[in-house]
C-alpha distance (Angstrom), angle and dihedral (degrees) to the residues before:
residue distance angle dihedral
M1 . . .
R2 3.77 . .
R3 3.76 125.6 .
P4 3.86 118.7 -129.2
A5 3.78 113.5 -103.0
G6 3.86 113.1 -89.9
R7 3.86 94.7 15.1
L8 3.74 114.1 134.7
R9 3.81 122.7 -135.0
P10 3.72 125.3 -147.7
D11 3.76 118.2 -92.0
E12 3.77 91.3 -132.1
W13 3.89 131.2 36.7
T14 3.77 131.7 -163.1
L15 3.75 108.8 -126.5
I16 3.83 111.4 -163.4
F17 3.78 130.3 -168.2
S18 3.76 108.8 -163.9
R19 3.83 135.2 -154.3
A20 3.77 89.0 -149.2
H21 3.76 107.6 94.9
D22 3.84 99.2 158.2
V23 3.93 99.7 61.8
F24 3.78 103.8 97.1
R25 3.78 111.5 167.7
E26 3.89 93.4 -4.4
P27 3.84 129.5 114.7
Y28 3.74 115.9 -77.4
P29 3.92 108.1 -84.9
E30 3.70 103.5 -124.1
G31 3.90 114.9 -143.6
R32 3.86 96.0 27.3
D33 3.88 97.4 98.5
A34 3.75 118.8 139.3
L35 3.75 88.9 -173.1
R36 3.84 137.2 -4.1
L37 3.86 121.6 -162.8
Q38 3.77 136.0 -178.8
V39 3.81 108.7 -137.7
R40 3.74 136.2 179.6
P41 3.87 114.4 -132.3
R42 3.77 121.6 -139.7
E43 3.68 131.7 -179.8
G44 3.69 121.6 -92.5
P45 3.83 140.6 164.5
H46 3.69 121.8 -60.9
M47 3.80 115.8 -88.3
E48 3.72 128.9 -166.1
T49 3.82 93.3 -158.4
M50 3.88 135.9 29.4
A51 3.86 116.1 -93.6
F52 3.74 134.8 -175.5
S53 3.72 123.8 -162.3
F54 3.92 139.8 159.5
P55 3.85 105.2 -136.6
L56 3.81 92.3 173.7
A57 3.81 122.2 31.1
T58 3.80 130.0 163.2
R59 3.73 133.7 173.4
D60 3.97 89.9 -91.3
S61 3.77 105.2 30.1
A62 3.81 144.4 16.2
E63 3.84 135.4 -163.4
L64 3.74 111.6 -132.7
E65 3.79 118.4 -152.4
L66 3.83 118.6 -159.2
Q67 3.82 112.6 -170.6
A68 3.82 111.1 -166.3
L69 3.86 130.3 173.2
D70 3.76 99.3 -68.5
G71 3.86 107.8 19.7
S72 3.73 143.9 -33.3
A73 3.79 144.4 -82.2
G74 3.75 114.8 -150.4
C-alpha cells in the first residue's frame, strides 16, 4: 500500500489486537479487543511482508516494532 505523495499521516495510530479470529472480510467487531495501544509511526525500510519484533525488552516493558509494506510503527 503506497501513500499518495504529499499526503500527511496521523502522528498517532491505534493498534488493536482482537479476540475475533473468525471475521475475515467483515466489519470490525467492536468490543472484542484483547489489547488496544496508541503508537507513534515512524519511517522504516521497505518491507514486502509484515513483521513483528521486540528490539528492546526488559522485565517491565518492551518496544514492539511492526514493519508493514511501506514503513513501521513502533
